[in-house]
N, C-alpha and C positions, 0 to 999 in steps of 0.2 A: 531052297529055289535056284534054278538054274535060269540065268539068262542068254540068250542067243549065242554067246561067245565061249561059253562052258566054263565060266565063273559062277563060282558057289557065292549067295548073299544070304545073310541071316540077320535075322530081325532081333533086336535087344529090345527088351520092354519094361527090363530093371531101370529104377531113377536113380540117377546118379545125384549126390551131393549138390552139387554145385553146378547141377543143368536144369531145366526147365523141364517138365514131365512129358515131354515129346519124344517121339520115336527117334533111337539112336541108330543109324546105320552106320558097317564097317564093310567094309571089303575083305577079305582071307584071301590072305598071299597075294595081296598088292602092294606097291610103294605108300600106298594112302594109309594103312594100318600105321597105329604110334608103338612103337616098340618097346614103350614103357607101359603100354595099354594091357593089360592082359587077357586072354582071348576069353569070350562069354561062353563059349560051347564048353571051357576045361572043366576038369570034375571038381577044380579047386575053386572056383568063383561058383558055383553052385550050391558048394557047402555053405560058404562064409555069405549069409544074407545080411547085407549093409542094413543100418537104421534108417527109419523114415524120417522125413523133414518135421513131422509133429513131434517123434521122439525127440529129435534134437532139439524140437525149441522148448519141450517139456524140462530136460537135463538143464538149457540154459536158462530158463528161470527161478527153477530151483537153487542154482549157484547163485542167482543176484540177490535171491532173499537171505541167504547168509553172509554177514557182514564180515567174517571171520574168512571165509572163503575169498571175499573179494581182496582184502589186505594180503593175503598169503597167496593167491593167485600173480598168474602170468600178467602181462600187461596187455591192454584194454586191445582188441579187436584193430586190426592194422586193414590199410587199403587193399591187402592183398585179397586173392581169393579165396572165398569161405573154409572154413575146414570141414575135413570130412568127418567123415562120422567116426574113424579110429582116432583122429584128434581130439575131435570134441569129448569123447570118452576118457583117454586120457590125462588130458587137462581137469577134468570132473574129478579122477581121483587123484591126482595131485592136491588139488584144492581140499579136498576130504580132509587128508594127509595132513595138510600142513596147518587147517583148521583144528586139527585135533591134537597136534604137537604142541600150537600157542595156548590153548587150555589147561595142557596138561603143566606146561612148564611156569612155575612162580617168578613174578618182576622181581626185581630189586626194593622198588619203595615198598610193594607188601612187606617184602622180609625183615623191612626196617621199622614197619609198623607193627609188625608182631613181635619183636624186640624190644621196643621203645613203652609200650602198654604197661606192662607187669615193672618195670623199671620205674615210671612213673609214679604207680601205686605204690609203688615201696618207699621210696623218697615223700609222700605225702603221709605215709603213714608215720613214716620217721619222725618227721617234724612235728604233728599230730603228737605224737608220743612224750618229745622232747618238750615243749612249751606248757600243753594242756595238763598233763598227768600230775609234774612236782606241782604246779601251783596249787592244785585241788586240794592235793595231802597238804601243801604245807598251812592252807586256811585252815585246814581244821586242827594244826597241831596246836596246844597251849602254850604259852608265853610267859616267863616270871612274870613280868607286868600284871597280865590278867588273872593271874593265880593270886598275887598281892590284893588286887583290886578285890575280887572275890571274898577272902578271909578278910578282908577290914570289917569292920562291925559298921551298921547305916546309923548316921548322926542326925537327930531330927532336935531342931527349933520350936520352943514354943514361946507367944509373946499373947499379952494382955491389951484390947483396944478399952481405950478410956470411954466411960458413959457419954459425956461430953460430946466426942467425937461420932458417936451414934447418934444422940440428939440434934447432930448441926444441921442446918439448911443448907438441903442441896440441888436446892435451885441456881438456874443462871445467873451469873451477873449481869448486871443493867447496863453491858459495854453494847457501842452501837457503832454501824462504821458511817463514815464521811463521805460523800460522793467526790469524785475529782470537781464538778460543778459548783458544791460549796464550797470545796478550799479555794477554787481560784475566785470566788466568790470574795472572800475572806479577802485573800491576800490584794484585789484590786480594792478592798473597801482601804485596807491598811495602807495602801498607797496613795489612796487618794486624802486619807485622813493625814499623811504624813507631807503629802504636796500644800495640803491647805493650812499646816502649821509651818511649815515653810515660807510660805507667801505671806502668811500674817509676820513673820519674825519680820522678812524684807520689809513690809507697809510700814511697822514700828521701826525699822532702822531708817526709813526712808521719814520717818514726821521729825525723829530726833534731829536728822541731818537739815530736816528744814527747819523746826525749831531753833538752833543754832545757828544760822544763817541768817535767819530773820528774827535775832533776838530781842524781844519784847520785853519792857518793864514800867510800861505806862500803864494806865488805868485800866479796870475789866469793865465787864458788864454789870458786875456786882456795885463796883464803885463808883460809874455813873447813877446806878440806881439808888446807892446810897447817898451822894451830892444831893441829887435830885430830890429825893427826900428829906432834906436837910433845909434843902431851899424853901420846899412847899411847907415844911415849919416854922420856918422865919419869918415866911411870908404873911402863914396865918397870923403868926403873934406881931407882927407889925400893923396886921389890919385892926387887931384888938386893940391896939396901941394907938392908933391912928396914924404910925411911918409908914412912909412906902416899901412897898416889897422889893425882894433884893432878884436882881436879872439873872433868869434863869434860860436856859434852852427851850425855844416855841416850838412846839409838835406842828406840823404841816408835810404834806406830801412831797413837795417841791423839794423843801429843807432834808427829808429823809432821803430824797433820790440825790442829794447833793453830797450827802452824808456817805453812802453808801459808794459813791465812785471815787472817794478818797482811796477805798483799798482793793483798785481794779490791780490785777496782777500779783496779789497774795497769794501763795501755794494752798493746794488743797492740802489738809492735812485731817484723816478721820480724827472724830474729839473736840477738833479746834475752836475757839470760839474768841482767839485775840486775834491781832494782828500779825502774829508768828506764823499763822496759819487757821485756815476754816476749815470745817465742814458745811453742808447747805443750812443747816437749820442752826449754828452756831453764829455764822455769817450775819443772818434773819436777826437773831438776838443781840447781835452786840450792837449793829446799829441802832435798833430801833430802844435799845438801852440810853444810848446815847439824847433821844427826847422823850423820857421819863417812862417809856412802857416796857413794863416787865412780861418778859417770854420765857418759857421753858425750854432747856435745849432736847427740842423732839419736834417731828414734823405733825406727826398727829397730834400732841398736845399745842401746840401753834394753831392747830385749823380749829380747835373748837373753842379756844379762847377767843378768833377772830367773827366776824360776822361775813358770810357769805354774800357777793353782789352776783348781779350779772354782769358777762366780760362786756355789756354794750356799756356799762356804766363805769368799765374798770379805767383809773388813770394811772400813770406811772407812782411809783410807791408804794401800790397795792402790793397783796402777795400772791404769788401762783403756786396754787398747792396742788401736784399730780393725784388724781383720786385713789390709787393704791395707797398712797402714803410714803410713799419711795423718796421725793424728792420735794423743793420748795426752794423759790428765792423770787427776786423782786421783779414785778410787771415794770418795764420800759414801754410801752405801747406798741400798735404796729406789729403784733403777734411777736415781740421780741421779750429775752427773758435777761436778767443779770444775776448771775448766781455762782458759788464754789461749786465747780462741775464733779469732780472725780478725783481718784489719785493716781496724780501726775499732771494733772491740771492745774489751772490758777483762777481767781476771780475774774471774770470776760463778761461780754453783753454778747449774748449768739440768738437765734432763731430757735421759737420754741417746738420740738421734734414732733411733740405730738399732742392730739386732739383732747385726750383724755385727764382734763384739768377743770379747776375751778378757780374763780378768785375771791380772796380772802382780805377783807378792810379792817386796820385796828386804828382807834383812837375815835370812835363814835359810837 
């Protein structure tokens, strides 16, 4: 086309890589033309058809899908203008060439692995052959000791069992086990028995000491009873001949009380029946013997020998007997008793400490 000034204007409908698909106009023969750009009307440009934008994009996607191409390719895109079709084609070729070279060339680590695998297998096989094979063969080789044992004759032993052993009773013996509770009870019983024996020995020693302290060589209850019998016999003879009887010890409850008070302070001695030491029944027996009444040395027998009277009729000099037969003493009126109490005590007057008792009178 020509304009009004005689210049020729051509329309270039080709698409540049770095331009939009709009129509590019150049002025031929003017200063506006770029010296580095080829004239689109030349035959050289007509024969070399450039790639389209779609072809360039597909080539770039194929290069992205190959990891080896990315590692061996040139640096990533820059901020400069987009490469032309020719540059893109050359870069794709260089990428493919680098990927092919990297896949074909072996690395140092792969060569080491290929070399070390046979070496390790050879060493393992050598160790197994050195240690296992000789031991297996050595276990099967005969030794002189084994040969001697094999050649030695087998010795046998025979013995007879007595007929008595065959008929012996094989039942279980009659042994039994004792529980811990039983053993402890037995030990406690032994300890209690030993303590009682020690206590009895201590009481006996105390009695001997008191007897030595209160030495007594006077009359006993038997002496008083014998003298009373002699007096009674002489009185009977005198009555038969008409002579006056000898003076004896008259019996009365006040006289009994007066005699019993003479021994206040006498120590308690188990089994004692003299002023050297009294127990409860020995004290009553000794006092009443002086008034001609013979009693046994026992609480129960003294209770049986007397006559039980109501407490309202009791007088000082009567005998207080506990219902269980454990103790007795002289009744002193107003709920009081004079007795030989217990070991460690002495004859004294004190209140009756229990209501379980009764009154017995002698001489009636």
